[in-house]
C-alpha positions in Angstrom: -42.1 -40.5 102.5 -38.7 -41.9 103.7 -37.9 -43.2 100.2 -34.3 -43.7 101.2 -35.3 -46.2 103.8 -36.2 -48.7 101.1 -32.6 -48.9 100.3 -31.7 -49.3 104.0 -34.2 -52.1 104.3 -32.9 -53.8 101.2 -29.4 -53.7 102.5 -30.6 -55.1 105.8 -32.2 -58.0 104.1 -29.3 -58.6 101.8 -26.9 -58.8 104.8 -29.2 -61.4 106.4 -29.0 -63.5 103.1 -25.2 -63.1 103.0 -24.9 -64.3 106.7 -26.9 -67.4 105.8 -24.5 -68.3 103.0 -22.4 -71.2 104.1 -19.2 -69.8 102.4 -19.6 -66.5 104.2 -20.3 -68.3 107.5 -16.8 -69.7 107.6 -15.2 -66.3 107.2 -15.3 -65.1 110.8 -13.9 -61.6 110.1 -16.5 -60.9 107.3 -19.3 -62.4 109.5 -18.4 -60.1 112.4 -18.3 -57.0 110.0 -21.8 -57.9 108.6 -23.2 -58.6 112.0 -22.1 -55.2 113.2 -23.5 -53.4 110.1 -26.9 -55.3 110.4 -27.1 -54.5 114.1 -26.5 -50.8 113.3 -29.4 -50.9 110.8 -31.8 -53.0 112.9 -33.5 -50.3 114.9 -34.1 -48.1 111.8 -35.5 -51.0 109.7 -37.9 -52.1 112.5 -39.1 -48.6 113.0 -39.6 -48.1 109.2 -41.6 -51.5 109.0 -43.8 -50.5 112.0 -44.4 -47.2 110.3 -45.6 -48.7 107.1 -47.8 -51.2 109.0 -49.4 -48.3 111.0 -50.0 -46.3 107.8 -51.8 -49.4 106.3 -53.9 -49.8 109.4 -54.8 -46.2 109.4 -56.0 -46.3 105.8 -58.1 -49.4 106.6 -59.7 -47.6 109.6 -60.5 -44.6 107.5 -61.9 -46.7 104.8 -64.1 -48.5 107.4 -65.3 -45.2 108.7 -66.2 -44.0 105.2 -68.5 -46.9 104.6 -72.2 -46.1 104.8 -74.7 -47.8 107.2 -72.3 -48.2 110.1 -73.8 -48.2 113.6 -72.9 -45.6 116.1 -70.8 -47.9 118.3 -68.6 -49.0 115.3 -68.2 -45.4 114.2 -67.0 -44.4 117.7 -64.5 -47.3 117.8 -63.2 -46.4 114.3 -62.7 -42.7 115.5 -60.7 -44.0 118.5 -58.6 -46.3 116.4 -57.8 -43.5 113.9 -56.8 -41.2 116.7 -54.5 -43.8 118.2 -53.0 -44.7 114.8 -52.4 -41.0 113.9 -50.6 -40.4 117.2 -48.4 -43.5 116.7 -47.7 -42.4 113.1 -46.5 -39.0 114.1 -44.2 -40.5 116.8 -42.7 -43.0 114.3 -42.2 -40.2 111.8 -40.4 -38.2 114.4 -38.2 -41.2 115.3 -37.4 -41.9 111.7 -36.4 -38.2 111.0 -34.1 -38.3 114.0 -32.5 -41.5 112.7 -32.0 -39.9 109.3 -30.3 -36.9 110.7 -26.6 -36.6 109.7 -24.6 -37.8 112.6 -21.4 -36.3 113.9 -18.7 -38.9 112.9 -17.0 -38.2 116.3 -20.1 -39.0 118.4 -18.9 -42.5 119.3 -15.4 -41.5 120.1 -13.6 -41.4 123.4 -13.0 -37.8 124.6 -10.1 -35.7 126.1 -11.6 -33.1 128.6 -9.4 -30.1 129.5 -10.6 -27.9 132.4 -8.7 -24.7 133.2 -9.2 -22.1 136.0 -10.5 -18.8 134.7 -11.2 -15.6 136.6 -11.2 -15.8 140.3 -7.8 -16.9 141.6 -7.7 -19.8 144.0 -11.5 -20.0 144.0 -11.5 -20.6 140.2 -8.9 -23.4 140.8 -11.2 -25.0 143.4 -14.1 -24.7 141.0 -12.1 -26.4 138.3 -11.4 -29.3 140.7 -15.2 -29.4 141.4 -15.9 -29.8 137.7 -13.3 -32.5 137.4 -14.9 -34.5 140.2 -18.3 -33.9 138.7 -17.4 -35.3 135.3 -15.4 -38.2 136.8 -18.3 -39.3 139.0 -20.7 -39.0 136.0 -18.4 -41.0 133.9 -18.0 -43.8 136.5 -21.8 -44.0 136.8 -22.0 -44.6 133.0 -19.2 -47.3 133.4 -16.8 -45.2 131.4 -13.1 -45.3 132.1 -11.5 -42.1 133.3 -7.7 -41.6 133.0 -6.0 -38.5 134.4 -3.5 -37.3 131.7 -2.1 -34.1 133.2 -2.6 -31.8 136.1 -1.3 -28.5 137.4 -2.4 -28.0 141.0 -2.8 -24.7 142.8 -1.6 -25.9 146.1 -4.9 -25.3 148.0 -6.7 -28.4 146.5 -7.6 -26.8 143.2 -6.4 -27.0 139.6 -4.9 -24.4 137.3 -5.4 -27.1 134.6 -6.5 -30.7 134.6 -6.7 -32.9 131.5 -8.3 -36.4 131.4 -9.7 -38.9 129.0 -13.1 -40.5 129.1 -13.4 -43.8 127.4 -16.7 -45.4 126.5 -19.1 -45.8 123.6 -20.8 -42.5 122.8 -18.7 -40.5 125.2 -18.2 -37.6 122.8 -22.0 -37.4 121.9 -22.9 -37.0 125.6 -20.1 -34.7 126.7 -19.5 -32.4 123.7 -22.0 -29.8 124.9 -20.0 -29.2 128.0 -17.5 -27.1 126.2 -17.5 -23.5 127.1 -17.2 -21.2 130.1 -18.7 -22.5 133.4 -19.4 -19.9 136.1 -19.8 -20.4 139.8 -21.4 -18.0 142.3 -20.6 -18.8 146.0 -19.0 -17.6 149.2 -15.3 -18.7 149.1 -13.9 -20.4 152.3 -11.5 -17.5 152.6 -14.2 -14.8 152.5 -14.7 -13.5 156.1 -17.5 -11.0 155.1 -19.7 -13.7 153.6 -19.8 -12.0 150.2 -20.7 -14.1 147.2 -17.9 -14.2 144.6 -18.2 -15.1 140.9 -15.4 -17.3 139.4 -15.1 -19.1 136.1 -13.5 -22.2 134.6 -13.3 -23.2 130.9 -14.1 -26.7 129.7 -13.0 -28.0 126.4 -14.2 -31.5 125.2 -12.2 -32.9 122.3 -12.7 -36.2 120.5 -9.8 -38.5 120.9 -8.1 -39.0 117.5 -5.9 -41.9 116.4 -2.5 -41.6 114.7 -4.1 -42.5 111.4 -6.8 -39.7 111.7 -4.3 -37.0 112.8 -0.8 -37.6 111.5 2.0 -35.7 113.1 5.3 -35.6 111.4 8.5 -35.9 113.6 9.8 -32.9 111.7 6.8 -30.8 112.9 7.5 -31.2 116.6 10.2 -30.3 119.2 10.4 -32.5 122.2 12.0 -31.2 125.4 12.5 -33.3 128.5 12.8 -32.1 132.0 12.7 -33.2 135.6 9.1 -33.8 136.9 7.9 -32.2 140.0 5.2 -33.1 142.6 3.7 -36.6 143.2 4.3 -39.3 140.6 6.5 -42.0 142.0 10.1 -42.8 143.0 11.6 -41.5 139.7 10.1 -38.0 140.2 12.9 -35.3 140.7 15.6 -38.0 140.0 15.2 -38.5 136.2 14.1 -36.4 133.2 10.9 -38.1 132.7 8.6 -35.1 132.0 8.0 -34.3 128.4 7.1 -31.0 126.6 6.0 -31.2 123.0 5.9 -28.1 120.8 4.0 -28.3 117.5 6.1 -26.0 115.3 3.6 -25.1 112.6 0.9 -24.0 115.1 2.9 -23.2 118.2 0.7 -25.5 120.3 2.5 -26.8 123.5 1.6 -29.8 125.5 3.4 -30.9 128.7 3.0 -34.2 130.6 4.8 -35.3 133.7 2.4 -37.5 135.6 3.6 -40.8 134.3 6.8 -42.5 135.7 8.6 -42.9 132.3 9.5 -40.4 129.6 8.0 -42.8 127.0 4.6 -42.8 128.6 4.6 -39.0 129.1 5.5 -38.6 125.4 2.6 -40.9 124.4 0.1 -38.9 126.5 1.3 -35.6 125.2 0.9 -36.7 121.6 -2.5 -38.0 122.4 -3.5 -34.5 123.7 -1.8 -32.8 120.8 -3.7 -34.8 118.2 -7.0 -33.9 119.8 -6.1 -30.2 119.9 -5.0 -30.1 116.3 -8.3 -31.8 115.3 -10.3 -29.2 117.3 -8.3 -26.4 115.7 -9.0 -27.7 112.2 -12.7 -28.0 113.1 -12.7 -24.4 114.3 -11.2 -23.3 111.0 -13.7 -25.1 109.0 -16.6 -23.7 111.1 -15.2 -20.2 110.6 -15.3 -20.8 106.9 -18.9 -22.0 107.0 -22.1 -20.0 107.7 -22.3 -17.7 110.7 -25.5 -19.5 111.8 -23.4 -22.6 112.6 -21.8 -20.8 115.6 -25.1 -20.4 117.3 -25.9 -24.1 117.2 -26.2 -25.8 120.5 -22.9 -27.4 121.4 -20.8 -25.3 119.0 -18.0 -25.3 121.6 -17.5 -21.5 121.6 -15.2 -21.1 124.6 -16.2 -17.4 125.0 -19.8 -18.5 125.6 -20.9 -18.7 129.2 -22.8 -21.9 129.0 -23.7 -22.7 132.6 -24.0 -21.0 136.0 -23.7 -22.8 139.3 -25.3 -20.8 142.1 -24.6 -22.2 145.5 -26.7 -19.9 147.7 -29.8 -20.9 145.8 -28.7 -24.5 145.1 -29.3 -23.7 141.5 -27.7 -24.7 138.2 -28.7 -23.0 134.9 -27.8 -23.9 131.4 -28.1 -20.6 129.5 -28.2 -22.1 126.0 -31.5 -23.9 126.5 -32.9 -22.0 129.5 -32.9 -25.0 131.8 -32.8 -24.4 135.5 -32.5 -27.1 138.1 -32.7 -26.5 141.9 -30.4 -29.4 142.9 -27.0 -28.1 142.4 -25.7 -30.5 145.1 -26.7 -33.6 143.1 -25.4 -32.2 139.9 -21.9 -31.7 141.4 -22.1 -35.3 142.6 -22.4 -36.3 138.9 -26.1 -36.4 138.3 -25.9 -34.8 134.9 -28.5 -36.9 133.0 -31.2 -34.3 132.8 -28.8 -31.6 131.6 -27.1 -33.8 129.1 -30.4 -35.3 127.7 -31.9 -31.8 127.3 -28.8 -30.6 125.4 -28.8 -33.6 123.1 -32.5 -33.0 122.5 -31.9 -29.4 121.7 -29.2 -30.3 119.2 -31.6 -32.8 117.5 -34.4 -30.1 117.4 -31.9 -27.6 115.9 -30.9 -30.2 113.2 -34.5 -31.0 112.4 -35.4 -27.3 112.0 -32.4 -26.8 109.6 -33.2 -30.0 107.8 -36.9 -29.2 107.2 -38.4 -31.3 104.5 -35.0 -32.0 103.1 -34.5 -34.9 105.5 -37.0 -37.0 103.6 -38.0 -37.3 100.0 -41.6 -38.0 99.0 -42.4 -41.4 97.4 
């Protein structure tokens, strides 16, 4: 089993030999590249080697048990050892299968998160602001950097739309399952009768794309400048610093006005546009693939109600995995670890079920 890991182990050892070569050691750029590659392979190779050792120890224990004339105490010890080694072998097999799963090439990327108020008027805007604060607090706890890219306020402390980036290793792998329709059930401040209202907000999590990954031709965009409004510095309302970019082939429109200079707003708008174009292309590819792909955890279907936040019961429920937590207050403070880990585990389980025996090849 895990025949392909023999090649991984060989590559790991070959890199070690290369790094010990005096000629390579003087090439700092090559040494850094080799060190990164070896580090990426290290956990898998160590797990594979432990797996082989455990299999060998298990064979030895079974052989010992098969020998005739063993006393009862030795037989009992052999049974205990076999049970322990079988459990360890199963766990190592599971870990290796997860390591061999095809990874999303965007998993390690920074992300752009777009939150928009849905049904519910001002209450939906306030909920959008709650979600923004929740993700910002979670990101800060992970020591990720959060940058506000664009905002459109409602005037009552909420957002019609807020767009921000989250920068940090693995940001997309942890946040990508947040895409979808989020629903809140609570009594609005303006409700005099104490009735519970239901409002929604949509969340879109997009991997941040570089200029090389998503190239935008100057001939494909129209750039309009206008006078910014709202807070933003001394230049607001005095210069045409706000930027609106229209992508002519798709009709996508992105506006940015929160930076003080037109150049900065243009750069931010292009950053958002690249992420949206990449997401649009991914959706097109998904449509062309199997229907089953849509039901996968984290597919990002915006029409899907992914989570409900119920204030009267202090409850948050993720409908995709059937997980309910009775600590909504702490979740809104950014304590998303249990939800995020459960969604990542569900994605891995889904991939394993699809992979079946195809993930490994028999020796």
